Steps between C-alpha positions, in 0.01 A plus 500: 500500500642839415378822655553816267480849640388777277218724589349216711579136580454239223567137529543245242571127489745291302505134476846359412541196278705301756639285203649213698207469738230511226683268272552242784155504615368447142746219436407311824123545413550372151705203621247412770182543279616403156818311566695739279823679533581845360705338230192323363366839378621750263600828646186668375283225641658503837470889519124458417473274819675758713264780381211279556616454864581861545146598386351246739717578806649861423194664650544333833755745617282796405209323671695473824604868479134607459391297786786633719363851423768621269370834351677507158448642153409165352484663150871518515561135585766354277682168441870488403422274208244743357598619139568857601719392785684247297592772231637703776703206637639444141581880474687491829706184379600664173601834663715313752660285235571815281665670806716192549351424848353168375749228368509136427767283661570147648484477871383289794137548590252360757355201307189311587513162336128440572411817320788481247548869562728754658326672795555823690656509835171589667374153398782316665442399861789394727465189720742481772631138580695409812600163362361192320155571387277291271275720269231457248604635150261540214534217240653259745314201652723475812643772723844641416787540758638845563717645779797263465854576371672219302883468450651325218858492352649607166827311413784729419625428140850350484521486893398259764311751709133628475306823570172447708223746437172535677157587358140503583406441122706197376279492185682809377850338508450396128535875426829555701775675306736579778597459862570825696701531825610804700855600417608527860350156590806299618328164421504571123817683436649209329225446245462865363485478127455119480203330347242245600334229293120499503400142576190493263576739207891442502532889485810663655404752772766776579570567862473881528550740789263771595451711826119450460543147636402451860777288661257405791219360297504135415852373399609852404511384140200607279367336188428768226173455311460838323169412321315404833639728778519877532835503679657253255364710203707804635806266536454400141512863392817562709691192378337460141350175568251316273136467615325162449130466544425151634143565619240603245211739532260203570715384786657198325868441435635584172710317228813640650454257800520197271251238395474359853353815646347683193131569552514393873330737740751705695420364850476142365852552345625619837478153646638327190805732512562417868462132435749534215746691713476223765567232233804690387621540861494878476212556759643650823182538710193704574401714805221733607529851370301804570391680183248741343301332229355722228130400431266621210203656685275440186579132453678367825789396275868528600656786310778397271756783402527452109702678238258658245505775248256756618403870482632706778464867620810690610419626847807669648430869377136471560561353840719792590216745401261317721754520794562868439128582493463357860811664622404849352156464657313481164370168596389405850473131617284441804587344742859648478650170602476397136711783379822335597372164349418696183841645472693161579290312261530743201863548570561136439242437217558263211368550154127405481423178289158600350457177276250239602452161310122511521224537259267730703629861529618775272717320223829691469500725195837383387574299194782263402626590152591232244690652207585340168804275519484484894623190672392315806836584666470861437438719810134597576389822331195697647290798429205641675198716413157615578372258227650230278493752206720750706735225606543399142579863402753519785667170391531622136671813614721317757626220286479685152270249339162511312175469696384201308838311576444510867324225709398615856403265785352666790651392846239258645587611857281747691609787709523476887166611643682746719615682170137575409406566872790740525359730233156512664511857667536672165361248240160485666477876453553473115879501455673525247229729380511843687144471621307733726502246770876455478554873539246534774588188716859411435706474695284348772516609854531163697537135431362264765610143474638192689851518645597179312475688171729784586765379247310280251240763432555836670876521400415392140209760477743771623782396257271457200296811583809723531652348182198524269327811626772697661308517826464287809164317482403612863630702788433258782502126537298363791579143570261291704557185683406151372195325629588153639305229667449514872820296552709751295531285197479623149166418345519207262246291326713195576488573867120553494525833671402742217187677587273655245380844643150402389500213741573729792219739362230240438601202712592180365463126628793263536341285228509785245854591599598137421301506167701805394828299557377220290397739227844660500824395325680322788627156438328220721778495758477884559115469506524272801745725680278818428181326612644371824633852580148650430335236734746612773472874447138529399315216660165679476591698193521878507209692655345797314686814602400759233705734295550767759622263763759361257612851385513629858711184612748535218552879559537434877836335443817700482555520122859626515746245612377189644292241305128461573411161661114500419275277686125434499476627872637835405238557228218359739614758750446781250164354419407536867607860475259537214216369732621761757450766240141387427423497876646852530287631215177336659574668819563836328177480292316414827638823658413712191172334435303742706658800327253697287767740371839424340800491721727801535767537234852418585593858521208584735572206729701636794534244780419628847526213747833335599412169333382672184817700475702178569345295219543797253855555590553121462354504146717802415809329626415194295458693183836653560653160556348367181624802296854436631480126421360551160786737424738225609310224322452318828154351450530284805519820711196637346288200554633450851406862578159472354427162665614630835285820476182316400528208739684631799399865507167530322342161602669405822496845655291768339200295411493307826511854672206620274271196549346607838492869393339463153337160486416503870538127519655528849351805674691431823828508347561890514344764683339755291651843514495832306783383268272255351209713411301458180732726320795287615343189380416644164859610477623145592284352229674723236830407642418135468369546154812678379742248676333221326461655174857631481628161613321328212643748264858429641442125481353521134832438310544167702141399529310642216182281499397520870590861543297591203197307633526643839580852392183508272289399809624823668427737215126573599638679800744737342440840341457494126405119513265541196793501257590129438874440518743221586765483783771411247442833324554698809820691595705286753490649840785727606609641831436855395122420510536411861725768636215631732491139644860489626534497874832349586476562879166319507655208341795503733278520804282212385798269512472512886115453466535198290748343749272583787206320324725205430608455858147557627369226265781274625405559863130425425608173322720400800212524717265301261281801457278495185182707569605682812608868472725569795637819620884561457753732634786650291802596713689725259681833455304831459565516118382148454180588716427799261513255205283248666242760589500626137433132378287401813195380309704295263697338788160414668353357184786310344626368846146400592525669846239680698743777628860602483634664817819698440749534787826712466716414799779759432289805464286633783371836333351319198268746299359215290202393722628155523437265786765535763407184695753215438376164373387249756761262651519161354394599163626310180758715335603536130800704402440740190844660522760609757271788616150356450323205659139364499333359803193263508356443835314159497317421825393146411477230254867520402694164450807579717691194396458583135615861577813389668580256210451772235705771695783240555515411136505859410779574743697209350467652166606845606816404688705384206388806297625727782826314530553527129453882509738511806767325299459740205522825711797357701709423190823704482415686176119554555545860607725600218333302215127514581324842391341712769141405393584136509642519853180689605273240357698228685484687828125538465457126415716397783314724745161363375613140539645570855175669597297215368706230682465706826127516451477131428700414810262727711194330341633149560562587871147628534348206327702248701411665822125487403545135396649428847216674681240297311 
C-alpha cells in the first residue's frame, strides 16, 4: 500500500507478481490435480494456467484488505504484470542496459534444484544445525544426513604422502580442481607447489597457498571446487583455476563425473562417493559439525551454489548514493537502529543477479544474436530493446549486418520479482511518461513496510528510484515488526501456524482450518505436521473477534523493534474492549435520553466540579499523548493511551462516580449538595457526551467500524445533527480544541485521590465487606487534606464509604474545617504514602485469624523490598551517580515502606492482643 501526499491523502494498492511463489503454487496444483509437470506444457499453455489461478485467487488479498477496513482508492489498483506496468519494466531494463549498469556474466548464484531457478537472497532461509541431523528434501524418499564433516585423503603425485581434506559436501569433490593450504601452516610447508591425483577422474590437482584458508578448520587443507562454492570461486579468480560444474540445474550429477555417477541425484551420489572412497582406502572419518544450511523458502529444497550465466546490475555506485542519502538526512529510516545496518549492508553489497529461470514473470527484453557464419564456440552476443524490432535495429548497427540476416532469440528467463517491485513508487504513477500524477505525487512522503524487506525491496527502490528518476522515491521509511505466532515462530504453512485475518474476523472451526490445509499445496508429510499443530494451538478453532479487535490488537504491539507474537487471547481481549465500548455508549445514551435539547458544544462546555475538571483534563492529556506518539509513529503508545483513558479513567472512575448522581441507581452513595444542582448535572451530561464522542474519534483509525456505529448513535444529541455525515470524514481531534479543558493541578491532585480509593477498597476487602459502607479516617498532611476535601464526594462514592473523617495530627490551627478527632484505637490501617494513612474501625464480624495471616504475608513481601532499596542507597557510588530526582523518589519509597511496616507491626500487636482476650 502506498500513501501519496498532494493536496490530501490518497492511497493505492499494488499486487506484486511474486514469480517464484505463484509458479510454485500452480505447478503443485497441476501435479496434484492433473498429474502433470510444467515441462508437460508449452510456455504459453502454462502461463494461461497461472493467469487462470491469478484471476481466481488474486482478489483474495484485496478482499482481506477490504474486510480489514483499508480505505484505499481501488480505482488505482494495479498488478505488476499488467501491460502498462510491464512496458515500464521493459523501459527500465533497457535504460539500465544502455547506461552500462546491467551486464551479463557467469557467476555463482543461489540455485533451487526443485525450481530449477536462481532465487533471490530473501527467498533463502538459514537453518542452524548443531550436529548430525536427518532432514526431508524434496524429490528424496528417505531423509538426508546433514551436519557432519567427512575427511578423505588425496594421494600426492610422485610421493608416498597424502593431503587430507574435510568437507560437508563430499558430492562436490568430483569438481575439485586444487587443494589450498595456508602459506604459514607448518604441516604443509613441504608440499607447496606439488600435485595430488584425483582418485576418480585421474585429474592432477595443484596444491596452492592462500591466506584465505582457515588453518583451524578441519585438517587445515581445503578442497577447491570453484563451480559450487562462493569462497572457492574467489580462489579460482585469484589463482586462475578452471571451474567444473558437476551438479546440473536439476540436481543430478553431470557427465564430468563419469558414467557411474552421471544422472544420479546429488545426495544419492554423496553416499556412492563415500562408499567408493572407503573402497579405495582414502576415507579418513566423519564427525558432527555445526553448520548453517541454506534452504529455499519456496520449495524447501537445499540451495546449491551453481555457476550460471546471468544478468546482473552493478550496485556499488547506486549503493553509495543510498548510503549518502541517509547520512545527509535526505532519507530517514525509522527506527534509527536500522541506519547502521543499512550502511553496513550497502557498503558490502554485491552485484544483483536479476535473472530467474522461471516462466511466470517479466521475460527479460534481451535477445541473443545469431549472425551469418557464427559458430557454436563463438562468445554469446546480446542486444536489448523495447521490442524485438528495436532489438533487431540495435543488432544491425552494433554488428554491421543487414536486418534480414539477423536471427534473434529472446532470453527465456524472467526478471527477479524485486526488480519490478523496486520500480513501483514511480511506475504506478505513470513513469516513464511525465504524467500529472507523477508530477503531483512523486517523490512519495513515506514508505511503511516490514523490517525484513529493508534490503531486498527498500534498498532497491531507493537505488532504482534515484537512478531512473534522479530523485529518492520517498523521504521516510517506517519499518514495522514481523507478525509471528504466539511462540515467536515465523508463520509457515508447513508449521500450520499461518492465520488468515478473515478467520480472526469471522471465526473458524478446527475442522475448517484442517480442510484449508488439505486444500493447499503441502505434501502429505507436511500436511500431517500442520494439522497436528492446528489441533494443539486451536483445539476449538478461532472465535469470532471482528475487524476492529484484530486491528486494535495488531496496533497495540510495539511496531518498531521487537517482532509481534500474535495470539488468539490478545485479539479476544480487544474484542472484550469492544464490548466495553458498547456498554459505555448504552450508559451515555441512558444519561442523555431525557435531554430535550442538544448538549452544549465543546467550546461552551466548561467543567465546574472537581471530577468534571479531572476527566476533561485527562482527555486533553490523552490527546496530547496521541499527537506525540503519532508524530513518532509509535502506534502502540496511542492505543495504550486510548485504552487507558476509556477503561481506567472514563469507565472505572468517572462513570462510576456519575452513576449515583445522574442515574440515581444508588441514592445513598453520595449526599446531595449544591455542587450537584440541576445545572451541574446538565453540565456533567455534556462532559460525558464529549468525552465519549471525542474518544470514538480518536479510536476511529484503529477501530473504524464500531466507532462509526457508536458515533452515529450519539449524533441526535449534538448541534447541527440534521446534516448526515460520517465519523471518518471528521477532522481528527487535536489538543488545541481542548485547551480550555487542561487542568494539570487537578490531574496531579487526583493521583492521591486514586491511591486513597485503592487503599480504602483494599481495607473493605480485608474485612470481607461487600454491601456495608463504613466510615473511615484519613490521617494526613494539611495539603493532602485539602485535596481530599476537594474530591470528597468522589472518595465517598468510589470507596463505597459513608463518611471520610480527616485528621491532621501535625497542625493544630487547621482552617480546613476538618475533623480534629483522631481515629479510634484498634482500627485497621492502610498506608497510602509516607504521610497519609486510612483507618477503618470495625467493631465486630472481623475474622481476626484471617487478618493476621494477610498482614503477615504483606509484611513478608515488604521486608525484602525495603532491604533491596537499602542496598541500593548504601552503595558507594549511589550519591554521585544517581540524579537528585531519583534519590528523592527512592527516599519517598523507602519512607512509605518503613511507615507501612511500622503500621503492620502495630496492627498485628492489636489483633494478637484481641485474639488473646477472646
